[in-house]
N, C-alpha and C positions, 0 to 999 in steps of 0.2 A: 244626172245634175245640169246639164246644160238645157233640158228640156224644162225643168222645173224653174229655173232661174229665167228663161224666155218667157214662160207663161205667167209668172210672177210680174215681171215687168211691163208685159203689154197689157195686163189685167188693172194695172194702175198701182199695185201694191210698191211698196217703197222697197227700193233696191238697196237702200242703206241699211233697212232692218234684216233682210235677208243676209247681206254681206256679214253685216255685224255680228248676226247671230252666228254665222259661220265661224267668225272669227273667235267669238267668245268662248265658243264650245271646243275650241282646237287648242290642246295644251301646247305651250311653247316648248321648244326644244333645248333653247338656251337663256341664260338669264339676261342678255344682252337685248336692249331694246332699239329699234330705230322709230324717231319721232318725226313727223312731217308736217307742216302747217300748211294748209292750202285755202283758197278762197271761201269753200263750201264747209270748211270746220277742219277738226283735227282727227286726225285718224292714226292708230297705233299698228305698227305691223311688227310681226315677229319675223326672225329668220327662219323659225321652223315653217310658219304659214307661207312665205314666200315659194319655197318648195311646192307647197299644195297648189297656189295659184299659178304656176308655169303650166300647169294642164289646161287652165282655162285660156280660150281664143280671146275673149273680149272682157273689158272692165268695166262696171258701172261706177261712176262716182256719186258720192251721197247728195240727195237733193237734185240732182240734175236728170237731164234725159240720159239715153243709153249711149255710151261711148263706145264705137265700135273700133277704136285703134287698137292694135296689138299691144300685147303686155309690155314688150321691150320698149315701146315708144313713150307708154305709160311711166315707165320706171324711168327713162331717159329724162322725161319733164320733170319728175320729182327729185333727181339727184341734187339740183343746187340747193334744194331746202333740206336736205336730210344731215342730220346730225348724229353720228354713229360713236359708240364706245366699243371697241373691239379689244378682246385679249389675245394676243399672238405669241405663238411659242417662238421662243429665240434660238433661231439654228446657227450652230457654230461655224466658223470660217475656217475650219482644220483642212478643208480641200484646198485652199488656196495658201495656207500659212505653213502647213507641215509637208516636209518633203521627205522621201525615203532614201536611206544610204544602202546600197545595194553590191553584192560581190560583183566585181567585173570579171571579163572574159579572161581566162588563166591560160589559154594555150588550147591547140587541137588535140594534142595528147593528153591532157589533164581534165577529167571531169568532175573532179570535187577535190574539197581541201579541208583542212582543220583551222578552227578559227582559234589562234593562237593567243593573241593578247589584243586587249582595248589599249590604245595609246591615250584616251580621253575619259573623263569621266560624265555623268550625265549632270548637266547644269553648265559643262564648259563651253566657252565661247569657240567657234571654230570658223574658219575662212573657206572660200572655194577651193577646192582640190586638196585641202589639207588632211593628211591621213589621220583617221580615228580608229582605225583596227588593222591588224594584219592577220592574213590567211596564210597558212603554211601547206605547201603542196609536195608532192614527192621531188621537187626539183628544185623551187624556187621559193621565196617567201613574197606574197604580192600585198599590197597596201589597198585597203579600203578608202577612199577618199569621199570627202562631203561634197554633195552636188551643187549646195548653195551656202551661203554665210549664214550663221545663225547661232542658235542654242542647241544643243543636244537633249533632246527631250526625255528619250529612254532608249535602252539597249533592246533590241527584240531577241537577237540570239545570244547564247552564252559562250563563255571560252570553254573550248573543247568540243563544241558542237562541230558535225560534219555539214560543210555548206557547199553549195553548188553556184555556178555563176546565175545571177539574179536574185540569190536569196536576200530577202531585207534582213539588214544587221541592224540599224538603229534609225530612229526618227529624229529629224531636224526640223525645229522650229525657227522660221525666219525672223520672229520677233519673240522677243523676252517673255512676252504675255503668254503664249503658248508653251513655253516650258515651266512657267510658275504656276499654270493652273492645276496640274495635280496635285502638287503641294498644297495649294491653297484648299482644294476640294477635300483632300484628307484632314486638314486642320478643321475645317467646319463638321465635317462628320464626326470627328473627336469631341468637339464642343457639343454638337448637337445630341450625344448619346446621354439618356437620363439618367440619374443616379437610381441605384437599387431601392426598391420600395422598403420601408422601414419594417414591414411584416417578416421580409426576408432575412434582415439583419439580426432581428430578435430570435428566429428561427436557428440562424448559425451560430448565435450566441449560447444558446441553451446547451447544445451537444458539447461545446468547447468547455462550458463551466462545469459540466458533469464529468467530462475527461479529466479535467485539473482536480476535481473533489477526489477522484478516485487514487487512493496511495500506488505509487509505483513499487513493485516486488521485485527485489533484485535476484535473478537466478545466480547460483553460484558458478563460477567461470569454470569450464574443464581444464584440467591441467593440460598444458600445450606438450606435446609429443617430441620426444628427442628429435634432434635434426638426424635425418638418415645418411648415412654413409654411402657415398657413391663410389663405386667400383672404379679400380685404376684404370679399365679400360673404356669407361664411359667419356665421351668428349665433354667439354665444357663449353657449350655454345655461349656467345654473348646476348643479352637481352635484347628483345624486339625493338626496344625504345630506342636503341643506339643504331637502328638502321632506318633508312629512307627510302621510300618506293615512289619513282619517279616515271611517268609513261615515257614512252620512247616518242620521238618526233617523227612526223611523217618523213623526212629526209633522212634519218637515221635507220627507219625501217626499210626505206627505198633501197639505200646503200647496202644493208645486210642482204636484202633479198637479191641485189643484183649479183653481189660478190659469191654468194652461195650458189647462185645457177651458173657462175663461172665455174666454180670447183666440180659442179654435177655434172656440167655440159663439155668441157673442154679436157683435152689431154695435156694437163699443164706441165711444163718443163723449162726450166732456168738454167740458163749458161753465164758465164762471169769472165769478165776481164778487168784489166786496171790501165789507168791512162796517167800518163806524166802530164800534169798541168803547167809546167814551167813555160811553156811558149805562148799559151794562151793567155797566161796571167800577165806575163811580160807584156803581150800585144795590149790588153786592156790597161795596164799603168802608164804604158808611155803614150796613148792615144786618147785616153778617156776625158781629158781636159777640152781636146779640141772637138771632139766628138759631141761632148754636153754643148759646147758653145754653138756648134752648128744645127745639131738636132734637137736640142733642148732636153734629151732624155740621157740618163746614165748607160755607160755601156756596161753591160752585166756579161756572165758566164753562160746565161739561158741561151742568148741569141746565138752564141758558137755551137751550143749542143743541138739546137733545133736545125740550124745548116747542117750539122754532120748527119743528124738523123734524115734529113732530106736526101742528101748525098745518098744515105745507104739504102733508103728505100728506092732510089732510082736505079741503084745497082742490083737489088734484091726484091723485085716487084712482088714477089709471092708474100712478102711480110705486110705489103699493104694492101692485100686480097682478103676475101671472107669466103667461108663456106656459106651457101644458101640452098640448103636441100642437098640435092645430088649434083649440084653445081658449083662453080667457083668462080666468084666476081672480082675482076681485075679492075682495080680503079686507075684512071688516068690522071687523076688530081690527087694533091697530098694536103690534107687537113689535119694538123698536128693538135690533139688535145692536150692541155696544161693541167696536171692535178693540183689543186689549190685547197689547202686546208683551211675551213672557216669556223667560227665558234660554233655555228650549227651544224656542221658536217662537211664532208668533203664534196665538192664540185668539181666540175671539169668543164671550163670554157675552152671553145676551139678557135683556132687560129687558120682562117681561110686561105687556100691558095698558098701555102708557104713557100711553095717552090719559085713563086714570082716575086718574093719579098727579099728586101736586103737586112742586112744587121738593124739598122735604125727603125725601119719597119716594123720588124720583130718585137723590138724591145719596147716601141710605142704601144703596140697591141698587146703583149704581155702586161705593161703597167695598166692600162686601161682596163683589160680584163680583171685583173686582179682586184683592184679598187671596187668595181662593180660586186666583184663576189663578196669581198669584205663587207661592203655596205649593205648587201642584199637587194641591190637593185639590178643584178643580172636578170636577162630576159631569157626565156626559153630557147628562142631561137640561137641564141649566143652559146648554148651549151649541145644544140642538137647536131647528130652525126659525128664527124670525127672518124679518120681511118688508123692513126695511130696516137698512141698515149705516151707522155713522159712526165714521170713521178720523180720531184726532187726530195727525196728524204733526208739528204744532206745539210738543208737548211735547219734542221731540228738535232742535227747531230747524229744522224744513223750512220754506221759504219758500213755496214752490210745487210741486205735483204732480199727477198723473193717477193715481187711485186705480183699483184692478181690483176690479170686482164679485164679491161673494161668492155663488156659485150656490147655489141656484136663484133668487135675489133678482133684480131688475130694476135697482137703481140702488145708489149709494152716494156718501155725503157727506163730503168731505175737508175737515178744518180744518188750519189753518197756523198759523205764529207771528205772534204780536203785534208790529208794527214801527212805530215813530214816524215818519210820512211827513207831508211838507208837502201839505195839502190846502185847497181853496178853500171857504171857508165864508162865505157872506154877502157875498162880493166881497173878502175878505181870505184872505191865506195863512197859516195858522197849523198848528202840528203837531197831528197826530192819531194816537191808536194804532188802526192798520189791521190786518186781516186778510184774506188772500185765502182764498175759499172756492171748492171745486171739486165739480161733479157730474158722474159718470159714469155712464152710462145705456145701458141696451139699445136701440139706435136701431130694431131691429124691432117695438117695441112702444110706446116713447115717443118723440114728436115732439120737435124744438128748443121748439116753444111752450110745451109743459107743463115741459119742463126749465127753460127760462128764468123762467117764472113761479114755478115751485116756488123757484128761488134767489132770486128778487125778494121771495118770503114769508119767506125766512129772513132775508133781509138787514133787510127792514123790522121784524120781530118784536125781532130782537137790536138794533137800533138805537134800537126805541123800545117797551120791554118792557110799556108800557102799552096796547098794542092787544090783549094776552091777556086783561087784564081787561075790556076794551069789545067784545072780539070783532069786531074791525074790521082 
């Protein structure tokens, strides 16, 4: 093509006719035209032709000499006089307007969780770090927070789904337009649906009329059989409509698994004793106001039992130990786990280094952990570990129980309700506030001697708290 063009130009042929013919025979690829006015005349260029001309090194303008300028220079010179009409496709700005709310990191020992509930609905306004959903794990409940302020456009996951850290849960629109777009599009689709053709309506009406014209023949109803008599030994079960089936939460399943593993692994044995609560209750009633005024927290009975347990574990280190394979691990620290019952299940926050804490510090830590457990804001780190557990069933009115060990610990102390009972004191029968205490221990590691001595130490310290001061 280059050779033909050059020969035609040199021989005096009109380059305009050659190029014009080439342009006329080329079919345009789009309806959009580009009009350019030049001193030599009017030239119509099509977008599809421009792509073909790009392969030509030089362009000749009509009525003039051969122009050896490159095409891009010619196009540059023509740009000021170009008037274009272009139809461009509108691209959505979702990449900058929409953000994803994902499941946060849940702890080293937790790989997944269950999407328990959504706290918001699509279309609701949320602020930065505002919880929009809750993920329930084996130990705690974690909130999925909104990364940006905006409108919830849609939920990607469903309640009951198993999610992992980083799983997308919802799409947040920073502006209200992004959230309203789906509903607007759905309404447009509904309006744009054409009505059914009249021929289809007539075809539907004919069979219907035929059915209505056919007289209905009533069949005689069979006689109902007499009610069968049930035998006297057949149980009468309630109907299924009066039953409700609810899936277990992950926390409840985890607790059930751990307790059953404890029964299957440990050689559980429980020993009991009773404690006279007179002196400890008297100590609390005399100093509770001064204690609250100085420390800002109420003086309870739990701190006294924690201090008594610390003293008992120091006297019997084997109860603070644990079996690991063929070895026994003795711990030189005392981390007391406090069992707390919450609406979602049992959690066991840990008081770290309880042997270094006084009564006020223990009470403050117990109150802080109990509030977090009830609010569902307690973290994994605050429940990890623990060398010994105290469970206070007495707050619910339990008189006596046999607690189950919290693995991998080796023992658990059970506290119960305080009941006034007649006791023999100094040869006289007088009423005393008494509490039963129970120690369940792993008999593979702990013998009855150590278990009984431990409970005796608890009894001595609680009945006479002055022993803590004198270390006797």
